[in-house]
C-alpha positions, -999 to +999 in steps of 0.1 A: -112-263-356-108-239-327-073-225-326-064-235-290-071-272-295-057-273-330-024-258-318-020-284-290-026-313-314-002-299-340+026-293-315+021-327-299+025-343-333+058-325-337+072-332-303+065-369-303+089-372-332+117-357-312+148-379-310+181-376-292+202-365-322+234-359-302+238-324-314+266-304-299+262-273-278+277-239-278+312-253-273+310-272-306+303-240-325+265-244-327+243-213-329+222-213-296+195-192-313+191-216-342+155-229-341+151-267-341+116-282-343+127-312-323+142-290-295+125-256-293+133-250-257+166-231-263+151-204-285+120-202-262+142-194-232+160-167-253+126-152-263+113-153-228+144-135-215+142-108-241+105-102-235+107-101-197+137-077-197+121-054-222+088-053-202+106-047-169+128-019-183+098-001-197+077-005-166+104+011-145+100+044-164+062+042-169+057+032-133+071+065-122+044+081-143+018+060-125+009+041-157-004+005-156+021-022-163+001-034-193+013-003-213+049-014-207+041-049-219+023-039-250+049-012-259+076-038-253+059-061-278+055-033-303+092-024-301+102-060-305+080-064-335+083-050-371+077-014-358+112-011-343+136-040-335+121-060-364+138-035-388+172-045-375+186-070-401+186-106-387+167-098-355+134-113-363+150-143-381+172-151-350+149-142-321+114-145-334+115-168-365+080-175-379+083-212-373+089-207-335+058-185-330+033-215-326+053-227-295+054-191-281+017-188-289+008-220-271+025-209-238+010-174-242-025-188-246-021-211-216-011-180-196-041-161-210-064-188-197-048-185-163-051-147-165-088-149-174-093-173-145-077-147-122-100-120-137-130-143-129-117-145-093-116-107-091-153-105-100-173-103-068-210-102-069-212-082-037-194-053-055-222-051-080-248-048-052-233-016-039-252+013-055-266-013-079-292+010-096-267+039-102-239+016-113-263-002-137-272+030-154-236+041-158-226+006-170-254+004-196-248+040-208-211+033-210-218+003-233-247+014-255-234+047-268-198+034-275-213+003-292-234+025-314-205+048-323-183+018-330-210+003-353-213+035-371-176+039-376-173+003-388-191+012-420-163+035-435-136+013-419-150-018-436-152-003-470-117+013-467-096-015-451-114-048-448-115-076-474-151-079-488-149-117-482-154-109-445-190-104-435-198-069-424-218-080-395-189-098-380-166-068-383-193-045-369-198-068-339-160-068-331-158-031-335-187-024-313-174-048-286-140-033-287-155+002-282-178-008-254-154-029-233-137-015-201-106-030-186-117-040-151-083-053-139-065-021-149-094+000-136-090-017-101-054-008-099-059+028-110-086+033-084-064+018-057-033+038-066-052+071-068-069+063-035-104+065-049-119+033-035-133+050-004-150+077-025-185+078-040-169+079-074-147+049-068-176+028-055-198+035-085-170+030-110-160-003-094-195-016-095-201-004-131-168-018-142-177-053-129-210-052-148-194-038-179-168-065-178-193-094-175-215-080-203-185-073-225-172-109-223-207-122-230-209-101-261-174-112-272-185-149-267-215-142-289-194-126-316-169-156-316-198-180-317-213-163-348-179-162-365-171-199-358-206-212-365-209-197-400-247-197-399-273-181-376-289-215-366-255-230-357-246-198-337-279-201-318-271-237-309-236-226-297-251-198-277-277-220-261-250-246-252-229-220-236-258-206-216-267-241-204-231-248-195-229-215-176-261-222-156-248-257-148-216-241-134-233-214-114-261-235-100-245-269-094-207-268-097-204-236-076-222-252-047-201-283-050-169-262-049-181-244-018-189-277-001-155-291-010-138-259+002-155-262+036-149-299+038-112-296+032-107-266+054-097-244+025-120-215+036-102-214+070-066-222+063-062-215+026-065-239-003-052-273+004-032-293-022-062-314-030-085-284-035-059-267-057-058-298-078-096-298-082-096-261-092-069-266-118-088-296-133-120-275-133-102-246-150-088-266-179-120-287-183-141-255-187-115-241-211-116-273-231-154-274-233-159-238-244-132-243-270-146-274-286-182-260-288-169-231-309-162-204-283-127-194-273-111-213-244-106-181-224-143-179-217-143-213-199-114-201-178-133-169-170-163-189-159-142-212-137-129-181-118-164-168-112-176-200-095-147-203-070-161-195-035-152-161-020-157-173+016-128-168+039-107-150+013-103-182-007-103-164-041-076-141-029-055-170-016-058-188-050-048-156-068-017-153-046-006-188-057-009-181-094-004-144-100+034-142-101+040-167-129+011-152-148+021-115-145+059-121-149+060-147-177+027-155-193+011-121-199+042-104-213+044-133-238+008-128-249+012-090-253+045-095-271+027-116-296+002-087-300+032-064-306+047-087-332+014-085-350+013-047-347+032-028-373+028+009-369+047+013-402+014+003-419+000+037-408+017+053-437-008+077-452-031+105-443-063+084-447-050+058-423-040+084-397-073+102-400-091+070-393-068+062-364-075+096-348-112+091-355-111+057-338-094+071-307-116+102-305-149+084-309-139+056-285-131+082-258-162+104-266-185+073-265-173+061-231-167+095-216-199+111-229-222+082-221-209+076-185-206+113-178-242+121-188-256+090-170-237+100-138-249+136-140-285+124-144-280+101-114-272+131-091-234+135-093-218+169-099-201+176-132-167+171-117-176+137-103-195+127-134-166+136-157-142+116-134-165+086-138-165+090-175-127+093-176-122+062-155-147+041-175-128+050-208-098+029-196-093+001-222-061-016-211-055-053-218-091-064-221-096-046-255-063-060-266-076-095-259-107-087-280-085-074-308-063-105-308-094-127-310-106-107-340-072-109-356-068-146-352-104-151-365-094-131-396-120-104-389-094-076-385-067-069-409-031-062-396-036-025-405-069-021-386-055-042-358-025-017-354-049+012-355-070-002-327-040-011-306-027+025-308-062+037-297-062+013-267-028+024-256-037+061-259-069+058-239-052+038-212-023+062-210-047+092-207-068+077-178-045+084-148-034+120-156-070+129-167-085+116-134-058+133-114-066+167-130-104+163-129-106+149-093-078+162-071-077+149-035-092+181-019-123+178-040-130+141-033-162+131-015-158+103+010-185+076+010-204+073+043-218+041+056-246+057+076-271+085+070-246+112+074-241+134+044-209+129+023-180+150+034-150+163+014-115+159+026-112+196+030-142+197+053-127+169+074-095+189+078-114+219+091-126+198+121-089+195+131-087+232+139-119+230+160-105+201+180-073+220+187-091+238+215-090+206+235-053+201+231-027+202+259-021+234+279-001+244+309-026+230+334-037+200+314-007+182+299-027+151+290-032+137+255-063+117+248-066+114+211-043+088+197-037+072+163-023+037+167-004+022+137-009-015+131+012-031+103+027-064+114+018-091+139+052-089+156+046-052+164+013-059+182+029-064+217+047-030+213+015-012+204-007-028+231+020-020+257+023+017+246-014+022+243-020+008+277+006+031+292-006+062+274-043+056+281-040+050+318-072+061+336-071+096+351-097+107+376-123+132+363-109+166+374-144+181+375-155+157+402-123+157+422-116+182+450-081+195+456-064+180+486-035+200+498-003+185+513-014+193+548-047+175+544-069+205+540-094+204+511-109+229+488-146+221+484-149+240+451-145+217+421-120+226+394-131+240+360-111+215+340-127+182+328-108+153+314-118+146+278-128+111+268-100+089+254-102+084+216-081+057+199-081+054+161-064+022+150-050+024+115-042-009+098-016-004+071-013-029+042+012-023+014-002-022-021+022-043-042+022-050-079+002-082-073-034-086-083-042-101-049-033-067-033-057-049-056-084-075-047-079-069-010-082-031-016-115-035-034-129-055-005-115-032+022-149-027+037-152-064+045-115-069+052-117-043+081-140-067+099-119-099+093-084-086+095-067-104+124-046-075+136-076-052+139-095-080+156-068-085+182-066-047+189-104-044+192-104-072+218-075-055+236-096-023+237-127-041+251-106-058+278-091-025+289-124-005+284-108+017+257-129+031+229-113+019+196-123+029+161-107+011+133-096+021+098-078+002+070-058+015+042-040-002+013-015+021-004+019+018-021+049+017+002+060+052-008+026+066+003+024+048+037+040+076+058+020+103+041-012+083+047-004+080+084+002+118+087-030+126+068-051+101+089-038+116+121-046+151+109-081+142+097-089+126+131-074+155+151-051+131+168-027+145+195-002+117+193+007+090+168+018+057+183+043+038+162+061+005+167+097-003+158+120-032+163+156-020+158+177-040+133+195-068+152+214-098+139+214-117+172+215-114+209+239-131+233+246-131+270+278-118+285+293-128+318+279-097+335+244-106+325+220-103+296+233-076+273+223-068+238+251-075+212+252-074+175+273-098+155+291-086+124+275-093+091+296-113+066+314-089+043+302-090+007+327-075-018+298-066-042+285-042-016+317-021-018+315-022-056+279-013-061+273+006-029+243-014-017+231-013+018+241-043+040+209-045+060+178-052+039+159-068+067+123-061+074+132-041+104+156-019+084+130-013+057+105-005+084+128+021+097+125+040+064+088+041+069+093+054+105+116+082+093+090+091+067+064+095+094+087+116+115+095+138+085+059+143+072+038+143+104+022+175+117+012+156+148+033+146+178+048+111+173+057+085+199+078+056+188+079+024+209+113+008+206+116-028+216+154-035+218+149-072+224+147-071+262+110-075+264+092-055+291+080-081+316+045-071+325+047-068+362+062-102+372+071-099+409+066-061+410+028-059+410+027-044+375+047-013+384+071+005+360+099+029+365+105+055+338+138+073+332+139+105+312+173+122+304+163+158+297+188+175+274+164+202+261+148+210+228+112+206+215+113+168+215+126+166+251+099+190+262+073+168+246+089+138+263+087+155+297+050+162+292+045+126+282+062+113+313+040+135+335+010+120+318+023+084+323+029+091+360-008+098+364-010+061+367-005+051+403+016+021+392+042+042+374+069+064+389+097+082+371+131+097+374+137+128+353+173+140+351+183+173+335+215+165+317+243+191+312+276+185+294+302+202+316+338+195+326+337+190+364+358+170+388+330+152+408+297+142+392+269+141+416+231+141+415+212+166+434+176+177+438+170+211+423+159+238+447+122+247+446+116+276+422+086+297+414+085+310+379+068+343+372+069+335+334+034+330+321+025+317+287+021+286+266+055+270+259+040+254+228+036+288+212+073+295+217+081+262+199+062+271+167+087+295+151+115+270+150+096+238+144+095+245+107+119+222+089+129+210+055+123+173+052+136+145+030+119+142-004+122+104-006+125+077+020+143+052-001+177+040+010+187+052+045+183+090+044+184+112+075+157+137+084+170+172+074+157+204+090+163+240+084+194+257+099+186+271+133+193+307+140+205+323+172+171+337+179+155+302+175+179+286+199+174+313+225+136+308+222+142+271+226+163+276+257+137+299+272+110+272+266+132+246+282+136+267+313+099+274+315+088+238+313+114+227+337+103+253+362+067+244+355+072+208+366+105+204+385+102+236+404+064+233+412+054+237+449+032+207+454+015+223+484+001+250+460-037+246+461-039+258+425-024+227+411-051+203+397-053+170+416-042+146+389-012+168+380-002+170+417-005+132+420+016+127+388+044+151+399+045+135+433+056+102+416+085+119+397+120+124+411+136+155+394+173+158+394+202+176+378+233+158+364+264+175+349+291+153+333+317+156+305+302+123+291+264+128+296+254+097+276+275+075+298+263+092+329+226+089+318+231+052+310+247+046+344+219+064+361+193+044+343+210+011+350+204+017+387+167+009+381+151-024+373+126-029+345+132+007+334+113+022+305+134+050+289+116+079+275+136+104+254+132+129+227+144+122+191+163+155+191+169+157+154+158+194+155+174+220+177+194+196+197+212+212+226+242+190+227+262+172+200+266+136+211+282+122+179+317+117+194+305+101+226+280+079+207+309+067+185+328+057+217+298+038+230+294+019+198+331+009+199+328-001+236+299-024+229+312-037+196+281-028+176+280-025+138+253-012+115+240+015+140+238+042+113+203+034+103+193+033+140+208+067+147+190+082+117+157+068+130+157+075+167+185+100+173+218+099+193+204+096+228+180+068+221+206+049+200+230+051+230+204+034+253+197+007+227+234+001+222+240-002+259+211-026+264+201-011+298+165-004+288+137-029+289+119-007+264+120+028+250+097+055+238+111+081+215+091+112+209+092+139+183+072+171+186+048+181+158+066+193+126+045+224+121+051+240+088+051+277+085+030+295+059 
């Protein structure tokens, strides 16, 4: 009788005899690990706890080596088995006694069915259609050659290690299938983590992996049917029954499930409770049927996953509901059972080790050689072809499932089983480092959707240098190439507001005549022409450990058209007549900031637009009016003991990402800060804004001044720019600086380059600050010179000069420049900004070459406004911006950092 059904019946017979015996617990001196057939739950809980802790501990170390989690789970099982922990006296008898294993096996097989259901959900027919011809060649070559090598190796293996009572054909089939299989779930995660899904190699491997997986499971089903049937005629009937059942599911039940999903609204709003119930009934019904006809129950679960509709992301939503329990509890149990059956101590002689090495080498050569040659004949370069071969040689958990089926059927002996387990672990462990060495990022070829030839990442980077010619200069301070970051729905208002401000329409300079202040005009058109605005919207999705995240990444080409955030921003661009190009990337959290910096560089962006909501516990209104306040967090004594951070909110975690972008970006960055006083879009004021810029000096403040000049090109925006100076004086007053004409010529940006090189943080975990190299006296003098030049260029410009471009003259006419000296410049700047209504504060981050040290004054401000937990805010946006957020006088803020140009 099939194992799955037999186990259920046997355990049910044991559990129905359970009686309330009135046994005592731990307090009566009973051993909690003692196994009791009538009450197996206690020991089962102990086993689950030990298994999960072992798997998690190993995954922490292996995860840093970018190894799949399955390696940690299998290694954990091997360590808990007779290879390591099993040699400790009493360990196996107390934790994994033989009589308890059927209960553990039942739960593990239930989890395996759920896992195969999720694997079926991952199989998408549309993936196979991409490069179908090329992927079919790779897939077939990656199965035929390994199957042949496995069959050839099975001859000496059979005569050396297998009992003659086992038919050779059965052993040959299992050996060939184990050699030819590719672990599609593990392959998806490796492709995603190595950022290969958008490359030609990744697309072909993904398509070939799907086909390989489907054919591999079919071959395994055929092998199991032959073993269980006992005769060729019976095996044929089993095979025909399975084929008929599969056709019934694909042609009838699949259409019924799609109709039911639409009828219940599951394709639009996620699976309903009723639909989930139907899916679960279908899953176990399919598993039961394939089990009773002589094929393992996991094949029915796999077929049930295939027929679930993909429309509206339904398969991903179902995966999200099941994956946590499966990956945290069920799968580790199954692989621990594999480890308990694996005894590396059986590899105790030279012949055994020689066969083990031969198994691993032939398995790798078969997959690697077959797929590499097929890829090379299909037109790939040797580097790309070898990368495809290395990826397709990944075995992972799928081969382990095949091996366990063979072991439970008695086809494989424990010694041969251990040899193949070691081979599967070795090949899976090799995949990531081998692919990284063969296919480094600079050699990767990006897949193109149109007829354009493929382009390497290096060639894309060269375009950045060519586009630098259109960057800002003294006469044209405008920035027109933007990268807009979209990560969360609550950040969308910030991004749309900042984009609308930064992309305000400016008249075409080439068609505009210069009108002097006296009314005279120069009929000659100017030589400068305004470039077209270019907005690249980058949607960021964090790649988690969940299978659903990997499924989203493999369908990124369709997700980019259905993602709600990108849809909202595209509509925003259409309404404002802004050209928006969209991109979507799914990467681990630690790679988000690096991905933003690389995307901006590849697209030759001049400014990265980022959103940020500062950490805030709550807001309250004081008697003087609406003022931002933070309430104190409840003190937790464990934080003082273990040193954990108090604020683990989404905003605080997002600030780590923001600091990572600041540290790694070689492009100017503008951070829109929404302190909670939302910018009212023009109610009662005709849509006009007033901008306030406290100019302290430094590269970031110079960028902020250029940005304010660009914003004031919009007729609805005017600004106040105050040059702040910390000085002990009796009376603080604001005065208009005298008109000055600077004879200094040159590009201030070139002066900034020598001191913009900085050392950055190596990790953005915790709450680190951005660290830069120590500034020398020469660097500070150069910075002060650049400050004076840019202030003279804008504040001291004679607007009646006919040489000033029209848009620049119009922008400067809307800016009120002033000087302000005070012993407390932050207080003075806040007081000056408070005189304006609906003020948008623009300031530099000033973490590099700051002119003044505001630490002491900021501390006083924090105490005045009774704010706690401002340290993370200060590390993110700097002293000046933190002071304005703490005071609550700004409706919104924009914090800028000049490009962090690294020196060669």
